[in-house]
N, C-alpha and C positions, 0 to 999 in steps of 0.2 A: 611794736616787731622796729629792730636798730639791723640796718645794716654797718659791715666792713666790705668798703672796696679799696683790694688792692690795683690802684691804676700801673703798669709795665711797659708804656713809653717815653721813646726818648723825643719826642715831636708834640710840645703842652699841645698845639690846637692842628694834630696831626690826625687820621682817620681816624680811628680809638675813639682819640676823643668825641670824636663829634659823636659816634653809636651813645657811648657816657651819659652827654647832658645830656639828649631825652629821656632818657633810659633812669636815671640820676631827677632828676624833674619830675615823672609819674612817680618814683617810691613817693620823691616830697607832699606830691597833690594827692597819695594818699596816707600821709600824717605816718613816714617811715622814714627814721631818721638814718643818716646813714657817714660813718665815716669814712673820708676819701684819701688812701694814703698815696704821694705819688713817688711810689719809689726808687727813679730816677737822678730824687730832689734826697733820697735820705739815704746814709749810711748806711749798710747789711753790711755783717760778713759774710763769711760759707759758714755753715753750718762743719765745726769740727768736729764728733762723730764724739766728743767728750763722754758724754752721757753726766752730764753734772743735774738736767734736767727729771733726771730717769730716777731722782731720789726722792722727787714729790712727785711723785700721787695728786697731789689734790690743786694743783694748779698751773696753768698754761709759764711754762718761766724754762728760761734761756742762764751758761750762768755769762755768754755775753753780756757789759755793756754796750749796749751800740741803740739803732735809730727803731729796732725792729720791739721793743719791752714796750712802748704805743702802741706797736700795733698787734701785741699777744693780748693788751688791755679789750683792746677795741675785736675779739677773736673770742672773748669772754665773754663781752656781753652782750656779744648779740645773736641775731638765729638767721643771720642772713650774712654768705660772704661770697663777690663777685670780684671776680680774676678780668678783667680788662685792658688786655693789651696785644700788640700783633704778635704772626706765627714769624719765630726768627727760625730758618730751617724746619720746621715739624713739632716746633715746642716751642715753651718758655723764651723769654731776652729773658739772659742772666739775673740783671736785676730780681726777676719774678722769680725764676727760678731760690734762688739766693731765699727767701721770703716761702717759698715752698718746705725745703728744707728742714730750713726751719721749727716753719708750723709741724712740720710730722713725726720730730724726735717730739717738741714740748709737747707736745698733743694726745704723740701713744706713748704710752704709759706702759708697752709688754716690750721694749730694749731692756733694761737693765735686768736687775734681781729677780723682780717680778713679770714673769712670762704670759701673766695673766689677767695683764695689771688695765685698766680703765683708759677709753680711746677717750679727750676728754673736748672735742671737736666733734660728738656721735648726737649726731640726729637734726647737724647743722645744715641748713637746707644752702649747695655752693653751688655756685653757676657762670656760668662765665662771657663775655667779649671780647673776642677777637674779630680781625679785619689779614688782608693775607693778594696775595696777590693771583690765583692758582683761582681756576676754579672749586671755588668752594670744599665741594667732596675729596680732590684732589689736598689742594691748603690746608683743608684741618682735618684730614681726615687720624690722623696723628696724633696729633695734640688733643684732637677730642680722645681719644682713646689716651691717653698718656694721662689729660684732667679725672676723666671715664675709674681708673684706674687708682689716683688718690685718694677720689676719692673714696671709694669704696675702701681700700686700705685704711683710711681715718674712723671710715662708719658714718661719715654723711649720709645725705642723702642728695643726690645727683639735681640736680632742675635744671637742668640744658643745656642753650649753647646759642645765641645768636653768634652767628657768622656773614662780614658779608668782605664781598672782594669788587678790589679797585683798577679799574681790567685797566684804565689812558691813567698816567698821571697831569697830563693835560688835559684832563677834561676834570669835574667837578665831584667828589669823591659822594658827599649826600645830596641826597633826595628829598619827597615827600614820603616816601616807599621804604623808606632808610628810613626815618623818624619819624612812619609810623610800626614797623616792625620796632625798635628801639622802646615803644614803647609798648603796644603791644607783649613784650615780653617783659621787664618789667609786671605788669600787670599777669602775668605767666610766673613768675620768682616766690612775687608776693601774698598769690592765696599761703 
């Protein structure tokens, strides 16, 4: 199995990265390879809805020539797609949102002349790892609803979300319980 991980946090050693690391280690222990893309380090433009991608129903493609191209290639080869990003205003950070917008148009081939075109990510498993400052049920509810709808629209299989709160920035975020939950989540989504 192969995974594509979209890492979307500006803090390279922050809370989201702290959750992602044991998750990735557990995937690799299971023999799963993972391409991890730090989208804050990439040049990825927002979707222009030019619909050039709709002219080719056979591949994930985009007319914009930027750092999204290797991500599209990895998505094509992967059975598991993971978004690992903190919650920003009950949504994804801007670089993650740009990736998601480009994913929708490049993979869902029903925006152009063929309203019954294929969904090229159909059947792939989709998981979310996120962190927030609010209680999880208030900090991630809308975020998860957006991710579920995105997943349904792209005809992927929603595999779940790991969400952890950081209440007090003066205290360490990561602990043994969070690490155990990250590893267990990796086991769950790799089924």
